[in-house]
N, C-alpha and C positions, 0 to 999 in steps of 0.2 A: 503494500499500499504506500503510496506517495504521501508526502507532507500534506499536499492540497487536499488530497481524498480524506486523509485523517481529519483535518480540520473542518471538513463539510459535515462530519458526523455529529450526531447529538451526543453531549457528553456521556451519557450512560453508555453509548456504543463505544465511545473511545476508550472508556474505562474497561470494558469487556475486552476490546481489541488488545489493550495492554496487558491485562490479565492473561490472555491466551498467547500472544505474540512477542510480548515485549520481555526484556531481559532486565531485572532489577538490578541496578548499579550500586546505589548508595542512598543513604537517608541522612537528612540533617533537620535542624529546627531553626526557624527564623521569626523572631518575635513570638507570637502566640500560635504559630503554624508548624504542622509536622509537614515536611516535604519528602518525596520519593522520586529518585531519578530512574528513569527506564531508557535502555536504547532500543529503538524500533525501526528496524528496516530502512536505514539511512538517515534517520533523525533521533532526536532525543525528546522525551517527554517528561514533565515534572508535575506530579500531582501535589496539590495543596489541600490540606485539611485543617480544621481548627484542632488544636492540641488535644488529644486523647479521644477526637471524634472519628467514627468510621466514614462518614459520608464526605465525598470529595466536594470542595467548593469550586475549584476550576482546575483545568488542565493547561499548563503553559508547554508549547512545543518550540522547537529551535533545532537548527542544523549547525551552526557555527560553533567550534570549539570553545570560544570565549565564553559561552553560556555555562561551561563546566567549571569556571573558576572557582566558585563557592564550595565545589565538593573536592578540589584538589588538595585542600589542607586536612581532608579526612583520610587520604591515603597515607598508609604507614608501609613503608619498605623496609625488609630486613636489614638488620644493622651492618651486614657485610656488603651492601651496595653503596 
């Protein structure tokens, strides 16, 4: 699925597509939100939820690696690298 086709889906269908075809990469918190990052067929998707809630408030999609910046600090490499 292309980024454009994904964006055209209703949010519920976007979430279903992420669950079936997305690869969960990382999680982080920002203010009062829980964010989960997915890689999906050539683009990235970030789900936003209120902290501790199950319902997705919105899904942010992007292709440029610059959008990964907030997740890079979460990566921990082994000490010998």
